[in-house]
C-alpha positions as CSV (number, residue, x, y, z in Angstrom):
1,X,0.0,-0.1,-0.1
2,X,1.0,3.4,-0.6
3,X,1.5,5.8,1.8
4,X,0.5,9.7,1.6
5,X,4.3,10.6,2.9
6,X,5.9,8.5,-0.1
7,X,3.5,10.5,-2.6
8,X,4.7,13.7,-1.0
9,X,8.5,12.6,-0.8
10,X,8.3,11.4,-4.8
11,X,6.9,14.8,-5.2
12,X,9.0,16.7,-3.0
13,X,12.0,15.2,-5.1
14,X,10.8,15.7,-8.4
15,X,10.5,19.5,-7.5
16,X,13.9,19.3,-6.2
17,X,15.3,18.0,-9.1
18,X,13.7,20.3,-11.1
19,X,15.1,23.4,-9.4
20,X,18.4,22.0,-9.8
21,X,18.2,21.7,-13.7
22,X,16.8,25.4,-13.6
23,X,20.4,26.3,-11.7
24,X,22.5,24.7,-14.0
25,X,20.7,25.8,-17.3
26,X,20.9,29.6,-15.7
27,X,24.5,28.8,-15.3
28,X,25.4,27.4,-18.8
29,X,23.6,29.8,-20.0
30,X,25.4,32.6,-18.3
31,X,28.7,31.1,-19.4
32,X,27.4,30.7,-23.4
33,X,27.6,26.8,-23.2
34,X,23.7,26.4,-25.0
35,X,21.3,29.1,-26.7
36,X,19.9,31.8,-24.1
37,X,16.7,31.4,-25.6
38,X,16.7,27.7,-25.4
39,X,17.8,27.8,-21.7
40,X,15.0,30.2,-21.2
41,X,12.1,28.0,-22.7
42,X,13.4,25.3,-20.5
43,X,14.0,26.9,-17.1
44,X,10.3,28.0,-17.9
45,X,8.8,24.8,-18.8
46,X,10.2,23.5,-15.7
47,X,8.8,26.5,-13.7
48,X,5.2,25.5,-14.8
49,X,5.9,21.7,-13.9
50,X,6.8,23.2,-10.5
51,X,4.3,24.9,-10.3
52,X,1.6,22.0,-11.1
53,X,3.4,19.6,-8.8
54,X,3.6,22.0,-5.8
55,X,-0.5,22.1,-6.3
56,X,-0.4,18.4,-6.6
57,X,1.7,18.2,-3.4
58,X,-1.1,20.4,-1.7
59,X,-3.8,18.6,-2.8
60,X,-2.2,15.1,-1.6
61,X,-2.0,16.8,1.8
62,X,-5.7,17.8,1.7
63,X,-6.6,14.1,1.4
64,X,-4.0,13.4,4.1
65,X,-6.8,15.6,6.5
């Protein structure tokens, strides 16, 4: 059986991964390793996914109450 805390943990891991990816992408963009527009698109997409995951995390917490 899957526990709520395990679901929350998985969501948190994904959010942290995306935040780290954004940081690495921003650094690579500053170093001109990749096209700045492409880096910006990835960061914006990651931010959208982070927002969705955060919303999902809140809904899971509500279910636990």
